[in-house]
N, C-alpha and C positions, 0 to 999 in steps of 0.2 A: 622670843629669842632666849637662848640659854648661854650664859657665860660659864665656861668650865675653868676651874682653878688651874693656873698655868705656872710652870717653873721657868720656862724659856722666855716668856714675854712678861715684862713688867706692866704696870697699869697703862692702858692705852691712852694717848692724848685725847683731849676733848673732841677735836674734830673727828677722830676715828671712832670714838664711842658714839658720837651723834650720828655718824653715817650708819654704823651697825644697828642703832636703835630704829632706823628707818627701813631696815632690811629684815623683815620677819623670817625666821627659819635659819638664819646664818648663825653658826656657832663659833665663838672664839675659843680656840683650843690649842694647847701646847702638847706635843707628843711626849709620851713616856718613852725612854730610850729602849731600842730593840736589843741592845747588846752592850758589853762594856766598851770603853773608849778605845782600848788597844785593838779589839776586834773591828770596831768601826773604822779606825784608821787603816787597818789592813785591807778591809773591803773597799774603803774609799780610794786607796791607791790603785786597786784593780780597775776603777772607773775613770781614772785621771785622764787617760788618753782617748776617751771615747770619740772625740772629734778629729783625732789625727787621721789624715787620709780621707776624710769625708769629702764628698763631691759638692763643695761649697766654694763661693768666692773667698779668696784668701783673707780679706778683711773680716768678712762675716764669720769665717771659721775661727779666726783669732779672738773675736769678740765673744762668740758663743763659748769658746773654751774658757775665757776669763770669767764669764758669768757662771758657767758650770762649776769651775774650780771653787768659786766663792760659795756656791750652794753646797758642794761636797764638804768643804771645810766647816761650814756651819753645821752640817749634819754630824760630822765627827765630834764636834764639841758637845753635841747633845746625844752622843751614843746611838745614833739612828742611821738606818740604811738609806742611802741616797738613790740607789737603783736596784730594783724598782722602788720608787718612793710612794708612801701612802698619801692619799689626797690630803689628809689632815696635817701631814708633815709639810706639804707644800703651802697649805693655808697658813700655818704658823710661820713659815719662812717669809711669805709675802707680808704678813702682818708685822713681822720684825723689821723688814725693810721699810715699810711705811712708817712705823713708829720711829725708826732711826732717821727719818727725814729724806729718804730716797725719793726721787722724782717718779712721776707716773710713767715716764719713758723707761726708766730703769726697771720698774715692775713689769712692764710689757716685755722688755728684753729678757728678763729672768724667766718669765713664763715660757717664752719661745725657746730659750736655750734648754730648759729642763724638759719640755715636751720633745724637742728634737733629739736630745740625748737618749730618751727612752725609745723613740722610734728607731734610732740607729742600732740599738741593742735588741730590737724585736719586742719591746714592751708597749702596751697601750699607754699613751701619755696621761699621767694623772691630771694634767692641766686641763683636760677636756671633761673631767668629772663635774657634775653640777655644783657641788659645794665649792670647788676651786673657781669655777667660772663666775659664780655669784660673788664670791669674795673679791676676785680680781676686778670685776666690774665696779664694785663699790669703792674699793681702795683706789683704783685708778681715777674714778670720778672725783673722789676727795682730793687726791693728789693734784689733779688738774686745776682744782680751785685753790691750792696752796702753792703759790710760786716758790720755787726752790732756788736759793742762791748757790752759785757754783762754789765748790770748795777752792780755796786759794792754794796754789803751788808755791813753795818756797824755792829759792835758788838751790838749796841743798837737795831738795826732792827732784828738781829738774836734772841736776847733775847725776843723781842716783839713777834716774831713768835712762839718761843718755849713756852712762857708763855701762849699763847692762846690755846695750845694743852692740851687735857685732859689726862685721864688715861686708855683708852681702848687700845687694841692691836695696832690699826692703829696709834693712837697718840704716843704710846711708840716707835714704829718703826720709825715714821717720825721724832720724836724729836732726837732720836739717830742718824739717817741718816743726818739730817741737822747739828747737832753739830759736828759729826765726819768729815763731808765734809768741814765744815767751819774751824774748829780748825786745821785740818791736811792739808788743801788746796789740797785736792785730786781731780783728774780728775774724771768725772763720771764713766768712765770705771774702774778706780781703786777702787772707792767707792763700786760699785756693785760686784767687783771681790773679795772683802774681804771675807774670811772665818772666822768662829768663832774662829778657832785655831790661827788666825793671831792677836787675841786680847789677850794681857797679862796684867793682873792687877798687879800693883806694888805699892811701897810706893809713887812714884812720881805721880801716877794716873793710866793711861793705856799706854801701849806700843803697837804700831801698827807695825806689821812685813810686811812691803810693800817691793816688790822686789827692791833691791839695796838701800833701805832706812830703817832707824829706827826712828820712830816718837814717841815721848813721849808727851802725852797730860795731863797737870795737872788738878786738880779739878777746877770747876768754883766757882764763888763768890756766886751764888744763885743756889738753887736746880733745878730750871727749865732750867738753862743754864750750868749745870755741865755735861760735856761730859762723864767722867767715870761713874757717877751715872746713866746717861741716858742709856748708853750701858749695864750696869749691869741690870737695870730694864727691858730692852727690852729682853735680853737673858733669864733672869729668867722667865718672864711672858710668853714668847713663848716657853720655854723649848727647846731651840735650841740645836741640837746635835753638839758636838765639831768639827766634820768632815764636817759639812754642811755650806752653805752660811750664812753670817751674816745678810744680808738684803733680805727678801723674800716677795713675794706677799701675800695678805690677801684678801679673798673674803668677800662678805657681811655677811656670816654666821660665820666669824671669823676663817675660816679654812686656814691654811698656805699652800702656793703654792711653786713654785720653785724660783730660784734666780731672783731678779729684773732685768729688762733690763736697759741699760743706759738711754734710752729714758724716762723711768719712773721717773728718778731722776728729770728731768726738770719739769715734770707734778707735782710732789710732791712739789717742791720748789715754783712753781707758785701758787698752791692751798693754801699752808700754808701762803704765803705772803699775798694773797687776804683775807684769813680768819682773819689775824691779822690786817687788815685795811691798808695794804701797797699797794702802786701802783705796779701793775705787769708789768709796762712798762719797757721793757729791761731785765726783770728778767728771768733767765734761770739757768740750772745746773751750768754753769760757773760762776754765780754770787757768789757761795759759796767760790770760790778761787780768785775772782777778786779784793777783797779789800786789803788794806795795811796790812802787817804782824803785825805791832804794834797794830792794832785794836783788834786782837785775844786775847791779854792779858787783855782786858777790860771785857771779859765775866765772 
Protein backbone atom coordinates (compact mmCIF):
# COMPACT_ATOMS: atom_id res chain seq x y z
CA UNK A 1 0.00 0.00 0.00
CA UNK A 2 1.23 3.51 -0.81
CA UNK A 3 0.39 6.67 1.15
CA UNK A 4 0.65 9.79 -1.03
CA UNK A 5 1.39 13.11 0.67
CA UNK A 6 -1.89 15.00 0.94
CA UNK A 7 -2.84 18.61 1.52
CA UNK A 8 -6.61 18.18 1.76
CA UNK A 9 -6.58 15.37 4.32
CA UNK A 10 -4.74 15.50 7.62
CA UNK A 11 -3.36 12.38 9.30
CA UNK A 12 -6.10 9.73 9.19
CA UNK A 13 -7.44 8.42 12.50
CA UNK A 14 -6.11 5.11 13.81
CA UNK A 15 -9.16 3.08 12.82
CA UNK A 16 -8.92 4.40 9.25
CA UNK A 17 -5.18 3.72 8.97
CA UNK A 18 -5.73 0.21 10.31
CA UNK A 19 -8.47 -0.45 7.77
CA UNK A 20 -6.28 0.74 4.92
CA UNK A 21 -3.33 -1.34 6.15
CA UNK A 22 -5.47 -4.42 5.63
CA UNK A 23 -6.42 -3.40 2.10
CA UNK A 24 -3.37 -3.86 -0.17
CA UNK A 25 -3.37 -1.71 -3.27
CA UNK A 26 -5.53 1.07 -1.91
CA UNK A 27 -3.89 4.46 -2.15
CA UNK A 28 -4.58 7.37 0.19
CA UNK A 29 -4.51 10.39 -2.06
CA UNK A 30 -5.45 14.04 -1.98
CA UNK A 31 -5.95 15.64 -5.38
CA UNK A 32 -3.92 18.55 -6.64
CA UNK A 33 -6.23 21.38 -7.74
CA UNK A 34 -7.32 21.37 -11.39
CA UNK A 35 -7.76 25.16 -11.56
CA UNK A 36 -7.82 28.27 -9.39
CA UNK A 37 -10.65 28.65 -6.89
CA UNK A 38 -12.48 31.36 -8.83
CA UNK A 39 -12.67 29.11 -11.86
CA UNK A 40 -13.66 26.16 -9.67
CA UNK A 41 -16.45 28.23 -8.10
CA UNK A 42 -17.66 29.29 -11.54
CA UNK A 43 -17.68 25.71 -12.82
CA UNK A 44 -19.29 24.50 -9.60
CA UNK A 45 -22.18 26.94 -10.07
CA UNK A 46 -22.84 25.34 -13.47
CA UNK A 47 -23.41 21.96 -11.79
CA UNK A 48 -25.46 23.26 -8.86
CA UNK A 49 -28.86 22.43 -10.34
CA UNK A 50 -28.00 19.01 -11.75
CA UNK A 51 -30.88 17.34 -9.86
CA UNK A 52 -33.51 19.97 -10.67
CA UNK A 53 -36.29 18.32 -12.65
CA UNK A 54 -34.76 14.86 -12.29
CA UNK A 55 -37.28 12.01 -12.38
CA UNK A 56 -36.87 11.06 -8.74
CA UNK A 57 -39.14 11.03 -5.67
CA UNK A 58 -39.21 14.50 -4.12
CA UNK A 59 -37.48 13.55 -0.87
CA UNK A 60 -34.82 11.58 -2.72
CA UNK A 61 -34.15 14.47 -5.08
CA UNK A 62 -33.82 16.94 -2.21
CA UNK A 63 -31.41 14.71 -0.30
CA UNK A 64 -29.31 13.97 -3.39
CA UNK A 65 -29.15 17.71 -4.07
CA UNK A 66 -27.96 18.45 -0.53
CA UNK A 67 -25.30 15.75 -0.73
CA UNK A 68 -24.22 16.89 -4.18
CA UNK A 69 -24.00 20.54 -3.10
CA UNK A 70 -21.75 19.50 -0.22
CA UNK A 71 -19.46 17.64 -2.61
CA UNK A 72 -19.34 20.55 -5.08
CA UNK A 73 -18.54 22.98 -2.26
CA UNK A 74 -15.77 20.70 -1.03
CA UNK A 75 -14.33 20.55 -4.56
CA UNK A 76 -14.41 24.34 -4.90
CA UNK A 77 -12.37 24.81 -1.72
CA UNK A 78 -9.78 22.48 -3.24
CA UNK A 79 -9.87 24.11 -6.69
CA UNK A 80 -11.00 20.84 -8.26
CA UNK A 81 -13.62 19.95 -10.84
CA UNK A 82 -16.70 18.18 -9.45
CA UNK A 83 -18.20 17.10 -12.78
CA UNK A 84 -16.76 15.00 -14.21
CA UNK A 85 -14.89 14.11 -11.04
CA UNK A 86 -11.69 12.12 -11.10
CA UNK A 87 -11.87 8.87 -9.12
CA UNK A 88 -9.04 9.95 -6.81
CA UNK A 89 -10.97 13.14 -6.03
CA UNK A 90 -13.95 11.04 -4.92
CA UNK A 91 -11.62 8.85 -2.86
CA UNK A 92 -10.22 11.93 -1.12
CA UNK A 93 -13.72 13.22 -0.44
CA UNK A 94 -14.90 9.93 1.07
CA UNK A 95 -11.77 9.74 3.21
CA UNK A 96 -12.36 13.30 4.41
CA UNK A 97 -15.95 12.43 5.33
CA UNK A 98 -14.83 9.33 7.20
CA UNK A 99 -12.09 11.20 9.02
CA UNK A 100 -14.62 13.86 9.98
CA UNK A 101 -16.72 11.23 11.73
CA UNK A 102 -19.45 10.91 9.11
CA UNK A 103 -21.49 7.73 9.35
CA UNK A 104 -21.36 4.79 6.96
CA UNK A 105 -24.84 5.68 5.71
CA UNK A 106 -23.64 9.20 4.88
CA UNK A 107 -20.78 7.77 2.82
CA UNK A 108 -23.19 5.48 0.98
CA UNK A 109 -25.49 8.41 0.28
CA UNK A 110 -22.64 10.59 -0.93
CA UNK A 111 -21.49 7.89 -3.37
CA UNK A 112 -25.00 7.44 -4.69
CA UNK A 113 -25.55 11.17 -5.18
CA UNK A 114 -22.19 11.70 -6.91
CA UNK A 115 -22.78 8.73 -9.21
CA UNK A 116 -26.32 9.83 -10.05
CA UNK A 117 -25.20 13.40 -10.82
CA UNK A 118 -22.72 12.07 -13.35
CA UNK A 119 -25.32 9.81 -14.95
CA UNK A 120 -27.74 12.73 -15.31
CA UNK A 121 -25.10 14.71 -17.21
CA UNK A 122 -24.07 11.78 -19.39
CA UNK A 123 -20.80 10.91 -17.65
CA UNK A 124 -19.65 7.52 -16.41
CA UNK A 125 -19.96 7.49 -12.61
CA UNK A 126 -16.50 7.70 -11.01
CA UNK A 127 -17.99 5.85 -8.05
CA UNK A 128 -17.97 2.64 -10.10
CA UNK A 129 -14.20 2.76 -10.68
CA UNK A 130 -12.26 0.02 -8.82
CA UNK A 131 -10.27 2.36 -6.59
CA UNK A 132 -13.43 4.14 -5.43
CA UNK A 133 -15.31 0.89 -4.92
CA UNK A 134 -12.46 -0.53 -2.84
CA UNK A 135 -12.12 2.59 -0.71
CA UNK A 136 -15.85 2.90 -0.23
CA UNK A 137 -16.11 -0.69 0.92
CA UNK A 138 -13.30 -0.33 3.46
CA UNK A 139 -14.47 3.02 4.79
CA UNK A 140 -18.05 1.86 5.14
CA UNK A 141 -16.97 -1.34 6.89
CA UNK A 142 -14.94 0.74 9.32
CA UNK A 143 -17.77 3.21 9.78
CA UNK A 144 -20.21 0.42 10.53
CA UNK A 145 -17.93 -0.62 13.39
CA UNK A 146 -17.63 2.93 14.71
CA UNK A 147 -21.05 3.98 16.11
CA UNK A 148 -21.68 7.62 15.35
CA UNK A 149 -23.45 9.91 17.79
CA UNK A 150 -26.01 12.20 16.19
CA UNK A 151 -25.09 15.87 16.15
CA UNK A 152 -27.16 17.94 18.55
CA UNK A 153 -29.43 20.64 17.17
CA UNK A 154 -29.81 23.79 19.25
CA UNK A 155 -33.01 25.82 19.47
CA UNK A 156 -31.35 28.55 17.41
CA UNK A 157 -30.48 26.08 14.66
CA UNK A 158 -34.00 24.64 14.61
CA UNK A 159 -35.40 28.17 14.39
CA UNK A 160 -32.98 28.87 11.53
CA UNK A 161 -34.20 25.76 9.73
CA UNK A 162 -37.89 26.58 10.12
CA UNK A 163 -37.39 30.25 9.23
CA UNK A 164 -35.92 29.15 5.89
CA UNK A 165 -39.09 27.22 5.02
CA UNK A 166 -41.84 28.76 2.93
CA UNK A 167 -45.59 28.28 2.84
CA UNK A 168 -46.19 25.47 0.34
CA UNK A 169 -47.42 22.06 1.45
CA UNK A 170 -43.99 20.48 1.73
CA UNK A 171 -42.69 23.42 3.75
CA UNK A 172 -45.70 23.34 6.07
CA UNK A 173 -45.32 19.62 6.65
CA UNK A 174 -41.58 19.78 7.22
CA UNK A 175 -41.88 22.73 9.60
CA UNK A 176 -44.46 20.87 11.68
CA UNK A 177 -42.43 17.66 11.61
CA UNK A 178 -39.17 19.31 12.68
CA UNK A 179 -40.81 21.33 15.45
CA UNK A 180 -42.86 18.43 16.84
CA UNK A 181 -39.86 16.10 16.74
CA UNK A 182 -37.63 18.64 18.45
CA UNK A 183 -40.08 19.95 21.05
CA UNK A 184 -41.37 16.50 22.03
CA UNK A 185 -38.02 14.69 21.67
CA UNK A 186 -39.70 11.91 19.75
CA UNK A 187 -37.98 8.97 18.14
CA UNK A 188 -38.48 8.93 14.40
CA UNK A 189 -40.75 5.88 14.66
CA UNK A 190 -42.91 7.75 17.18
CA UNK A 191 -42.94 10.84 14.99
CA UNK A 192 -44.16 9.13 11.84
CA UNK A 193 -46.49 6.95 13.91
CA UNK A 194 -48.54 9.95 15.06
CA UNK A 195 -52.11 10.19 13.82
CA UNK A 196 -54.04 13.44 13.52
CA UNK A 197 -56.27 12.19 16.32
CA UNK A 198 -53.22 12.10 18.62
CA UNK A 199 -52.99 15.91 18.49
CA UNK A 200 -55.23 17.83 20.88
CA UNK A 201 -55.24 21.62 20.77
CA UNK A 202 -55.62 23.14 24.22
CA UNK A 203 -55.04 26.34 26.16
CA UNK A 204 -51.44 25.31 26.89
CA UNK A 205 -50.68 24.76 23.19
CA UNK A 206 -50.99 21.20 21.90
CA UNK A 207 -51.12 17.89 23.69
CA UNK A 208 -49.65 14.83 22.01
CA UNK A 209 -51.13 11.48 22.93
CA UNK A 210 -48.11 9.23 22.62
CA UNK A 211 -48.27 5.67 24.00
CA UNK A 212 -47.58 5.72 27.76
CA UNK A 213 -46.91 9.45 27.65
CA UNK A 214 -48.71 12.76 27.60
CA UNK A 215 -46.68 15.57 26.05
CA UNK A 216 -47.75 19.21 26.16
CA UNK A 217 -45.99 21.63 23.81
CA UNK A 218 -46.50 25.35 24.48
CA UNK A 219 -46.61 28.04 21.78
CA UNK A 220 -43.28 29.31 20.49
CA UNK A 221 -41.85 32.80 20.72
CA UNK A 222 -41.95 33.37 16.98
CA UNK A 223 -44.41 32.37 14.28
CA UNK A 224 -41.89 30.28 12.34
CA UNK A 225 -40.90 28.33 15.46
CA UNK A 226 -44.32 27.91 17.07
CA UNK A 227 -45.10 24.20 17.19
CA UNK A 228 -48.88 24.46 17.81
CA UNK A 229 -49.21 27.01 15.01
CA UNK A 230 -47.13 24.93 12.61
CA UNK A 231 -49.18 21.80 13.28
CA UNK A 232 -52.47 23.69 12.86
CA UNK A 233 -51.30 25.25 9.58
CA UNK A 234 -50.21 21.87 8.21
CA UNK A 235 -53.40 20.04 9.18
CA UNK A 236 -55.62 22.79 7.74
CA UNK A 237 -53.66 23.24 4.50
CA UNK A 238 -53.52 19.50 3.82
CA UNK A 239 -57.11 18.92 4.98
CA UNK A 240 -55.99 15.85 6.88
CA UNK A 241 -58.62 13.39 8.05
CA UNK A 242 -58.75 12.96 11.85
CA UNK A 243 -58.37 9.20 11.49
CA UNK A 244 -55.32 9.39 9.24
CA UNK A 245 -51.57 9.84 9.77
CA UNK A 246 -50.25 13.26 10.78
CA UNK A 247 -47.22 13.21 8.50
CA UNK A 248 -47.63 11.94 4.95
CA UNK A 249 -45.66 11.95 1.74
CA UNK A 250 -46.23 14.61 -0.93
CA UNK A 251 -45.38 14.16 -4.61
CA UNK A 252 -44.16 16.87 -6.97
CA UNK A 253 -47.73 17.71 -7.97
CA UNK A 254 -48.73 18.39 -4.38
CA UNK A 255 -50.72 15.19 -4.00
CA UNK A 256 -50.73 13.54 -0.59
CA UNK A 257 -49.55 9.97 -0.17
CA UNK A 258 -49.37 7.53 2.69
CA UNK A 259 -47.68 7.74 6.05
CA UNK A 260 -44.05 8.84 5.96
CA UNK A 261 -41.43 6.17 6.62
CA UNK A 262 -39.06 6.64 9.54
CA UNK A 263 -36.19 6.82 7.04
CA UNK A 264 -37.82 9.87 5.45
CA UNK A 265 -37.45 11.81 8.70
CA UNK A 266 -33.66 11.72 8.48
CA UNK A 267 -33.76 12.81 4.84
CA UNK A 268 -36.04 15.73 5.68
CA UNK A 269 -33.91 16.88 8.62
CA UNK A 270 -30.71 16.74 6.56
CA UNK A 271 -32.28 18.57 3.63
CA UNK A 272 -33.75 21.31 5.80
CA UNK A 273 -30.49 21.80 7.67
CA UNK A 274 -28.63 22.15 4.38
CA UNK A 275 -31.13 24.64 2.96
CA UNK A 276 -30.80 26.72 6.12
CA UNK A 277 -27.05 26.94 5.61
CA UNK A 278 -26.15 24.51 8.40
CA UNK A 279 -23.54 21.80 8.14
CA UNK A 280 -25.21 18.41 7.73
CA UNK A 281 -22.24 16.62 9.26
CA UNK A 282 -23.64 14.21 11.84
CA UNK A 283 -27.19 15.47 11.28
CA UNK A 284 -29.85 12.76 11.34
CA UNK A 285 -33.37 12.15 12.60
CA UNK A 286 -31.87 11.53 16.04
CA UNK A 287 -30.53 15.09 16.06
CA UNK A 288 -34.05 16.30 16.84
CA UNK A 289 -33.92 14.62 20.23
CA UNK A 290 -30.19 14.73 20.94
CA UNK A 291 -30.00 18.25 22.37
CA UNK A 292 -30.44 19.38 25.94
CA UNK A 293 -33.98 19.59 27.28
CA UNK A 294 -33.50 23.19 28.42
CA UNK A 295 -32.78 24.26 24.84
CA UNK A 296 -36.36 23.57 23.82
CA UNK A 297 -37.66 26.38 25.99
CA UNK A 298 -35.75 28.87 23.84
CA UNK A 299 -37.90 28.31 20.74
